[in-house]
C-alpha positions as a Markdown table, in Angstrom:
| # | Residue | x | y | z |
|---|---|---|---|---|
| 1 | Ser | -43.0 | 8.2 | 28.9 |
| 2 | Glu | -43.1 | 8.9 | 25.1 |
| 3 | Pro | -40.2 | 11.5 | 25.1 |
| 4 | Ser | -37.9 | 9.2 | 27.0 |
| 5 | Tyr | -38.8 | 6.3 | 24.7 |
| 6 | Thr | -38.1 | 8.4 | 21.7 |
| 7 | Met | -34.7 | 9.6 | 23.1 |
| 8 | Met | -33.7 | 6.0 | 23.9 |
| 9 | Lys | -34.6 | 4.9 | 20.5 |
| 10 | Ser | -32.6 | 7.7 | 18.9 |
| 11 | Leu | -29.6 | 6.9 | 21.0 |
| 12 | Phe | -29.8 | 3.2 | 20.1 |
| 13 | Phe | -29.9 | 4.0 | 16.4 |
| 14 | Leu | -27.0 | 6.5 | 16.6 |
| 15 | Thr | -24.9 | 3.9 | 18.5 |
| 16 | Phe | -25.7 | 1.2 | 16.0 |
| 17 | Ala | -25.0 | 3.5 | 13.1 |
| 18 | Ser | -21.6 | 4.5 | 14.6 |
| 19 | Ile | -20.6 | 0.9 | 15.0 |
| 20 | Val | -21.5 | 0.0 | 11.5 |
| 21 | Phe | -19.7 | 3.1 | 10.3 |
| 22 | Val | -16.5 | 2.1 | 12.0 |
| 23 | Val | -16.7 | -1.5 | 10.8 |
| 24 | Asp | -17.2 | -0.5 | 7.2 |
| 25 | Ala | -13.8 | 1.2 | 7.0 |
| 26 | Ala | -11.1 | -1.2 | 5.8 |
| 27 | Thr | -7.4 | -1.4 | 5.0 |
| 28 | Lys | -6.8 | -2.9 | 1.6 |
| 29 | Val | -3.5 | -4.5 | 0.5 |
| 30 | Ala | -2.7 | -5.2 | -3.2 |
| 31 | Val | 0.4 | -7.4 | -4.0 |
| 32 | Ile | 1.9 | -6.3 | -7.3 |
| 33 | Glu | 4.8 | -7.9 | -9.1 |
| 34 | Leu | 7.0 | -5.7 | -11.3 |
| 35 | Gly | 9.6 | -7.0 | -13.7 |
| 36 | Lys | 10.4 | -10.7 | -14.3 |
| 37 | Gly | 7.7 | -12.0 | -11.9 |
| 38 | Gly | 7.0 | -15.5 | -10.7 |
| 39 | Thr | 8.0 | -14.9 | -7.0 |
| 40 | Val | 4.5 | -14.6 | -5.6 |
| 41 | Arg | 1.6 | -17.1 | -6.2 |
| 42 | Arg | -2.1 | -16.7 | -5.9 |
| 43 | Thr | -3.7 | -19.5 | -3.8 |
| 44 | Thr | -7.2 | -21.0 | -4.1 |
| 45 | Ala | -8.4 | -19.1 | -1.0 |
| 46 | Lys | -11.6 | -17.2 | -1.8 |
| 47 | Ser | -11.8 | -14.9 | 1.2 |
| 48 | Ile | -9.4 | -11.9 | 1.1 |
| 49 | Glu | -10.0 | -11.1 | 4.8 |
| 50 | Ser | -6.8 | -11.2 | 6.8 |
| 51 | Ser | -5.2 | -9.6 | 9.8 |
| 52 | Val | -2.2 | -7.4 | 10.6 |
| 53 | Asp | -0.2 | -10.4 | 11.8 |
| 54 | Gly | -1.3 | -12.3 | 8.7 |
| 55 | Val | 0.0 | -9.7 | 6.3 |
| 56 | Ala | 3.2 | -9.3 | 8.4 |
| 57 | Ser | 3.7 | -13.1 | 8.2 |
| 58 | Phe | 3.5 | -12.9 | 4.4 |
| 59 | Trp | 6.2 | -10.1 | 4.3 |
| 60 | Asn | 8.4 | -12.2 | 6.6 |
| 61 | Ala | 8.0 | -15.3 | 4.5 |
| 62 | Leu | 8.7 | -13.3 | 1.3 |
| 63 | His | 12.1 | -12.0 | 2.7 |
| 64 | Gly | 12.8 | -14.1 | 5.7 |
| 65 | Ser | 16.5 | -14.7 | 6.3 |
| 66 | Gly | 17.9 | -18.1 | 6.9 |
| 67 | Arg | 15.2 | -20.8 | 7.4 |
| 68 | Arg | 12.0 | -19.9 | 5.7 |
| 69 | Arg | 9.5 | -18.4 | 8.1 |
| 70 | Leu | 6.0 | -19.9 | 8.2 |
| 71 | Gln | 3.1 | -17.8 | 6.9 |
| 72 | His | -0.4 | -17.7 | 8.4 |
| 73 | Pro | -2.7 | -20.3 | 6.7 |
| 74 | Gly | -5.5 | -19.6 | 4.3 |
| 75 | Met | -4.1 | -16.4 | 2.8 |
| 76 | Thr | -4.7 | -15.4 | -0.8 |
| 77 | Val | -1.0 | -15.0 | -1.7 |
| 78 | Val | 2.2 | -16.9 | -0.8 |
| 79 | Pro | 5.8 | -16.6 | -1.9 |
| 80 | Asp | 7.1 | -19.0 | -4.5 |
| 81 | Leu | 9.0 | -22.0 | -3.2 |
| 82 | Phe | 12.0 | -21.6 | -5.4 |
| 83 | Arg | 12.1 | -18.0 | -6.7 |
| 84 | Lys | 12.7 | -15.0 | -4.5 |
| 85 | Ala | 12.1 | -11.4 | -5.2 |
| 86 | Asp | 15.0 | -9.0 | -5.4 |
| 87 | Ser | 13.3 | -6.4 | -3.3 |
| 88 | Ser | 9.9 | -5.5 | -1.8 |
| 89 | Val | 8.5 | -2.0 | -1.4 |
| 90 | Val | 5.5 | -1.2 | 0.8 |
| 91 | Ile | 3.5 | 2.0 | -0.2 |
| 92 | Gly | 1.2 | 3.0 | 2.6 |
| 93 | Glu | -1.6 | 5.5 | 2.0 |
| 94 | Ser | -3.7 | 7.0 | 4.7 |
| 95 | Gly | -5.5 | 10.2 | 5.6 |
| 96 | Ser | -8.8 | 12.0 | 5.0 |
| 97 | Gly | -8.1 | 12.3 | 1.3 |
| 98 | Val | -8.1 | 8.6 | 0.5 |
| 99 | Asp | -11.2 | 8.2 | -1.5 |
| 100 | Leu | -11.2 | 5.4 | -4.1 |
| 101 | Ser | -14.0 | 7.2 | -6.1 |
| 102 | Thr | -11.5 | 10.0 | -6.9 |
| 103 | Met | -8.6 | 7.7 | -7.3 |
| 104 | Pro | -9.6 | 5.3 | -10.1 |
| 105 | Leu | -6.2 | 3.9 | -10.8 |
| 106 | Val | -5.5 | 3.0 | -7.2 |
| 107 | Ala | -9.1 | 1.6 | -6.9 |
| 108 | Gly | -8.4 | -0.7 | -9.8 |
| 109 | Leu | -5.2 | -2.0 | -8.2 |
| 110 | Val | -6.9 | -2.9 | -4.9 |
| 111 | Ser | -9.9 | -4.5 | -6.6 |
| 112 | Asp | -8.9 | -6.1 | -9.9 |
| 113 | Glu | -6.6 | -9.2 | -10.0 |
| 114 | Ser | -4.5 | -10.4 | -12.9 |
| 115 | Lys | -4.2 | -6.8 | -14.2 |
| 116 | Asn | -1.3 | -4.4 | -14.0 |
| 117 | Gly | 0.8 | -7.0 | -12.3 |
| 118 | Val | -1.6 | -7.5 | -9.4 |
| 119 | Val | -1.2 | -11.1 | -8.0 |
| 120 | Gly | -3.7 | -10.9 | -5.2 |
| 121 | His | -5.4 | -8.9 | -2.5 |
| 122 | Met | -5.8 | -8.8 | 1.3 |
| 123 | Glu | -8.2 | -6.8 | 3.4 |
| 124 | Ile | -8.3 | -5.9 | 7.1 |
| 125 | Ser | -11.4 | -4.5 | 8.7 |
| 126 | Gly | -10.6 | -1.1 | 10.3 |
| 127 | His | -7.7 | 1.3 | 10.1 |
| 128 | His | -4.4 | -0.6 | 10.3 |
| 129 | Cys | -2.0 | 1.2 | 7.9 |
| 130 | His | 0.1 | 2.4 | 10.8 |
| 131 | Ala | 0.1 | -1.0 | 12.4 |
| 132 | Leu | 1.2 | -2.7 | 9.2 |
| 133 | Leu | 4.0 | -0.2 | 8.5 |
| 134 | Ser | 5.3 | -0.6 | 12.1 |
| 135 | His | 6.5 | -4.1 | 11.1 |
| 136 | Leu | 9.0 | -2.6 | 8.7 |
| 137 | Asn | 12.5 | -1.9 | 9.8 |
| 138 | Gln | 13.1 | 0.8 | 7.1 |
| 139 | Leu | 10.2 | 3.3 | 6.8 |
| 140 | Glu | 10.2 | 6.7 | 5.2 |
| 141 | Glu | 7.5 | 9.4 | 5.3 |
| 142 | Ala | 6.9 | 11.1 | 1.9 |
| 143 | Glu | 4.5 | 13.7 | 0.6 |
| 144 | Ser | 4.3 | 12.3 | -2.9 |
| 145 | Leu | 5.5 | 9.3 | -5.0 |
| 146 | Ser | 8.1 | 9.6 | -7.7 |
| 147 | Ile | 10.1 | 7.1 | -9.8 |
| 148 | Asp | 13.3 | 8.2 | -8.0 |
| 149 | Leu | 11.8 | 7.5 | -4.6 |
| 150 | Leu | 10.5 | 4.1 | -5.7 |
| 151 | Glu | 13.8 | 3.2 | -7.4 |
| 152 | Lys | 15.6 | 4.2 | -4.2 |
| 153 | His | 13.6 | 1.7 | -2.1 |
| 154 | Ala | 13.8 | -1.0 | -4.8 |
| 155 | Lys | 17.6 | -1.0 | -4.4 |
| 156 | Ile | 17.3 | -1.8 | -0.7 |
| 157 | Pro | 17.6 | -5.5 | -0.1 |
| 158 | Gly | 14.8 | -7.1 | 1.7 |
| 159 | Ile | 11.6 | -5.1 | 2.4 |
| 160 | Ser | 11.2 | -1.4 | 3.0 |
| 161 | Gly | 8.4 | 1.1 | 2.8 |
| 162 | Met | 7.1 | 4.6 | 2.7 |
| 163 | Lys | 4.1 | 6.3 | 4.3 |
| 164 | Ile | 2.1 | 8.9 | 2.4 |
| 165 | Val | -0.5 | 11.0 | 4.2 |
| 166 | Val | -3.1 | 12.0 | 1.6 |
| 167 | Asp | -5.4 | 15.0 | 1.8 |
| 168 | Thr | -8.2 | 15.7 | -0.6 |
| 169 | Pro | -6.5 | 18.2 | -2.9 |
| 170 | Arg | -3.6 | 15.8 | -3.6 |
| 171 | Ala | -5.6 | 12.6 | -4.0 |
| 172 | Ser | -6.0 | 12.8 | -7.8 |
| 173 | Ala | -2.3 | 13.8 | -8.3 |
| 174 | Leu | -1.1 | 10.9 | -6.1 |
| 175 | Asp | -3.3 | 8.5 | -8.1 |
| 176 | Gln | -1.4 | 9.6 | -11.3 |
| 177 | Gln | 2.0 | 9.5 | -9.6 |
| 178 | Ile | 1.5 | 5.9 | -8.5 |
| 179 | Ser | 0.4 | 4.8 | -11.9 |
| 180 | Val | 3.4 | 6.4 | -13.7 |
| 181 | Ala | 5.9 | 5.2 | -11.1 |
| 182 | Leu | 4.7 | 1.6 | -11.2 |
| 183 | Leu | 4.9 | 1.6 | -15.0 |
| 184 | Glu | 8.4 | 3.0 | -15.2 |
| 185 | Met | 9.6 | 0.7 | -12.4 |
| 186 | Asp | 8.1 | -2.3 | -14.2 |
| 187 | Glu | 10.0 | -1.4 | -17.4 |
| 188 | Gln | 13.3 | -0.9 | -15.5 |
| 189 | Ala | 12.9 | -4.2 | -13.6 |
| 190 | Lys | 12.2 | -6.1 | -16.9 |
| 191 | Ala | 15.2 | -4.6 | -18.5 |
| 192 | Ser | 17.5 | -5.7 | -15.7 |
| 193 | Gly | 15.8 | -9.1 | -15.2 |
| 194 | Gln | 14.8 | -8.3 | -11.6 |
| 195 | Thr | 11.5 | -8.8 | -9.7 |
| 196 | Ile | 10.2 | -6.1 | -7.4 |
| 197 | Val | 7.2 | -6.8 | -5.3 |
| 198 | Val | 5.1 | -3.7 | -4.4 |
| 199 | Asn | 2.6 | -4.0 | -1.5 |
| 200 | Leu | 0.1 | -1.1 | -1.9 |
| 201 | Val | -1.6 | -0.5 | 1.4 |
| 202 | Val | -4.6 | 1.7 | 1.2 |
| 203 | Glu | -6.4 | 2.8 | 4.4 |
| 204 | Glu | -9.9 | 4.1 | 3.5 |
| 205 | Ser | -11.1 | 7.1 | 5.3 |
| 206 | Glu | -14.2 | 6.7 | 7.4 |
| 207 | Asp | -16.4 | 8.7 | 5.1 |
| 208 | Thr | -15.6 | 6.6 | 2.1 |
| 209 | Gly | -15.2 | 3.2 | 3.7 |
| 210 | Ala | -18.9 | 2.6 | 4.1 |
| 211 | Ser | -19.9 | 3.2 | 0.5 |
| 212 | Ser | -17.0 | 1.1 | -1.0 |
| 213 | His | -17.7 | -1.7 | 1.5 |
| 214 | Arg | -21.3 | -1.8 | 0.4 |
| 215 | Arg | -20.2 | -2.0 | -3.2 |
| 216 | Leu | -18.0 | -4.9 | -2.4 |
| 217 | Glu | -20.8 | -6.7 | -0.5 |
| 218 | Gly | -23.1 | -6.2 | -3.5 |
| 219 | Gly | -20.5 | -7.7 | -5.8 |
| 220 | Gly | -20.0 | -10.6 | -3.4 |
| 221 | Glu | -23.7 | -11.4 | -3.4 |
| 222 | Glu | -23.7 | -11.5 | -7.2 |
| 223 | Glu | -20.7 | -13.9 | -7.2 |
| 224 | Gly | -22.4 | -16.0 | -4.6 |
| 225 | Gln | -25.6 | -16.3 | -6.7 |
| 226 | Glu | -23.6 | -17.2 | -9.8 |
| 227 | Gly | -21.6 | -19.8 | -7.8 |
| 228 | Gly | -24.9 | -21.2 | -6.5 |
| 229 | Glu | -26.3 | -21.6 | -10.0 |
| 230 | Gln | -23.3 | -23.3 | -11.3 |
| 231 | Gly | -22.7 | -25.6 | -8.3 |
| 232 | Gly | -26.2 | -26.6 | -7.7 |
| 233 | Gly | -26.4 | -24.7 | -4.5 |
| 234 | Glu | -23.8 | -26.8 | -2.7 |
| 235 | Gly | -21.5 | -23.8 | -2.1 |
| 236 | Gly | -24.3 | -21.9 | -0.5 |
| 237 | Ala | -25.1 | -24.8 | 1.8 |
| 238 | Asp | -21.5 | -24.9 | 2.9 |
| 239 | Asn | -21.4 | -21.2 | 3.7 |
| 240 | Ala | -24.6 | -21.5 | 5.6 |
| 241 | Asn | -23.3 | -24.3 | 7.7 |
| 242 | Gly | -20.2 | -22.3 | 8.5 |
| 243 | Asp | -17.7 | -24.5 | 6.8 |
| 244 | Gly | -14.2 | -23.2 | 7.7 |
| 245 | Ser | -12.8 | -24.3 | 4.3 |
| 246 | Ser | -14.7 | -21.5 | 2.5 |
| 247 | Gly | -13.7 | -18.8 | 5.0 |
| 248 | Gln | -10.4 | -17.3 | 6.1 |
| 249 | Phe | -8.7 | -20.7 | 6.2 |
| 250 | Ala | -9.7 | -21.8 | 2.7 |
| 251 | Gly | -6.2 | -23.0 | 2.0 |
| 252 | Tyr | -6.9 | -26.1 | 4.0 |
| 253 | Tyr | -8.8 | -29.0 | 2.6 |
| 254 | Gly | -10.9 | -30.2 | 5.5 |
| 255 | Tyr | -12.3 | -29.3 | 8.9 |
| 256 | Gly | -10.7 | -27.3 | 11.7 |
| 257 | Tyr | -11.5 | -25.6 | 14.9 |
| 258 | Tyr | -10.3 | -22.9 | 17.3 |
| 259 | Asn | -8.7 | -24.0 | 20.5 |
| 260 | Ala | -8.9 | -22.3 | 23.9 |
| 261 | Tyr | -6.1 | -19.9 | 22.9 |
| 262 | Gly | -7.9 | -18.7 | 19.8 |
| 263 | Glu | -5.5 | -20.6 | 17.5 |
| 264 | Trp | -6.7 | -22.4 | 14.3 |
| 265 | Val | -6.1 | -26.2 | 14.7 |
| 266 | Thr | -6.4 | -28.6 | 11.8 |
| 267 | Pro | -4.7 | -31.9 | 10.8 |
| 268 | Tyr | -4.7 | -30.8 | 7.1 |
| 269 | Lys | -1.8 | -29.1 | 5.4 |
| 270 | Thr | -1.6 | -26.1 | 3.0 |
| 271 | Met | -0.2 | -26.5 | -0.5 |
| 272 | Phe | 3.1 | -24.7 | 0.6 |
| 273 | Gln | 3.5 | -27.1 | 3.5 |
| 274 | Ile | 2.9 | -30.1 | 1.2 |
| 275 | Gln | 5.4 | -28.9 | -1.3 |
| 276 | Tyr | 8.0 | -28.1 | 1.3 |
| 277 | Phe | 7.6 | -31.5 | 3.0 |
| 278 | Asn | 8.0 | -33.4 | -0.3 |
| 279 | Val | 11.0 | -31.4 | -1.4 |
| 280 | Val | 12.8 | -32.1 | 1.9 |
| 281 | Leu | 11.6 | -35.7 | 2.1 |
| 282 | Trp | 12.7 | -36.8 | -1.4 |
| 283 | Thr | 15.9 | -34.8 | -1.2 |
| 284 | Ser | 16.8 | -36.6 | 2.0 |
| 285 | Val | 15.9 | -40.0 | 0.6 |
| 286 | Gly | 18.0 | -39.4 | -2.5 |
| 287 | Leu | 21.1 | -38.3 | -0.5 |
| 288 | Thr | 20.7 | -41.3 | 1.8 |
| 289 | Leu | 20.6 | -43.7 | -1.1 |
| 290 | Ile | 23.7 | -42.2 | -2.6 |
| 291 | Leu | 25.5 | -42.4 | 0.7 |
| 292 | Phe | 24.7 | -46.1 | 1.3 |
| 293 | Ser | 25.4 | -46.9 | -2.3 |
| 294 | Ser | 28.9 | -45.3 | -2.0 |
| 295 | Ile | 29.6 | -47.1 | 1.2 |
| 296 | Phe | 28.5 | -50.5 | -0.3 |
| 297 | Met | 30.6 | -50.0 | -3.4 |
| 298 | Met | 33.6 | -49.1 | -1.3 |
| 299 | Ile | 33.2 | -52.1 | 1.1 |
| 300 | Tyr | 32.9 | -54.6 | -1.8 |
| 301 | Met | 35.5 | -53.0 | -4.0 |
| 302 | Pro | 37.8 | -55.7 | -5.4 |
| 303 | Leu | 41.3 | -55.7 | -3.9 |
| 304 | Glu | 43.9 | -57.0 | -6.4 |
| 305 | Pro | 47.6 | -56.5 | -6.5 |
| 306 | Asp | 48.7 | -53.9 | -9.0 |
| 307 | Thr | 50.7 | -56.1 | -11.5 |
| 308 | Leu | 52.2 | -53.2 | -13.3 |
| 309 | Leu | 53.5 | -51.5 | -10.2 |
| 310 | Phe | 54.7 | -54.6 | -8.4 |
| 311 | Gly | 56.2 | -56.1 | -11.5 |
| 312 | Glu | 58.3 | -53.1 | -12.2 |
| 313 | Ser | 59.5 | -52.8 | -8.6 |
| 314 | Ala | 60.5 | -56.5 | -8.7 |
| 315 | Lys | 62.6 | -56.0 | -11.8 |
| 316 | Leu | 64.4 | -53.1 | -10.2 |
| 317 | Met | 65.2 | -55.1 | -7.1 |
| 318 | Glu | 66.6 | -58.0 | -9.2 |
| 319 | Asp | 68.9 | -55.5 | -11.1 |
């Protein structure tokens, strides 16, 4: 009947709208270097989409003890091979008051690269601030951010973090606090010659996630059109064909596939793996050549009697 059809149609659209509503919410991560810098590098990956495990792997690689831990492939930021940060601080923001339209300074940090010390961004669909912060061994809950609190965590070796629950009345004040604290911490780190990496984790609330996500999609379409005009449409054809090199695993140069366990498999290597392999390889080759050269020189070392030593001893015996 007509009323039943109308009711089913309404339920369908409500369900669809709720699904899109939830998907639009995202957790954004901005990687910011304060001080001397040079400890984190931006890769050639175009997609900023990642996962909780991917961001955690970056944190582990940044401050992994002992043997360097492997990071998930295709991410936008990687630790430098030779330089290591003195400390890392994670600032997690979540709550109903997280609205980037009322927090312009935070919005700039999570959207603009190469400004205010921002090296790169990562984004996870959904609400994952709590899941990300659960990977930290040292976590503190705070109501606001001050330079004293940031300096306290910057003195902790390794990585630590703080969680700030934001409500609407405090959103603008927190935006200013983060800007001031980062500027002062940057000046202190430069004066002491240190490098502090700040990971700003912003979990958008459900009522603001949809609008910001649509703005990002609009910007992405414009970038795609510009890329198509400059590249003769080749990039668009690659995306249409589902080429993995332009997606999450853009750090790889070539094809790949997912196996039965959902793992990405490819014979190609990332830039970090190539650099690490070459450093280990040629260091080993050089040390091996030095070892064999030393052994060769020792074996064929000329053995001659010491005329001075034996001559003097012979004279003493005659006397």
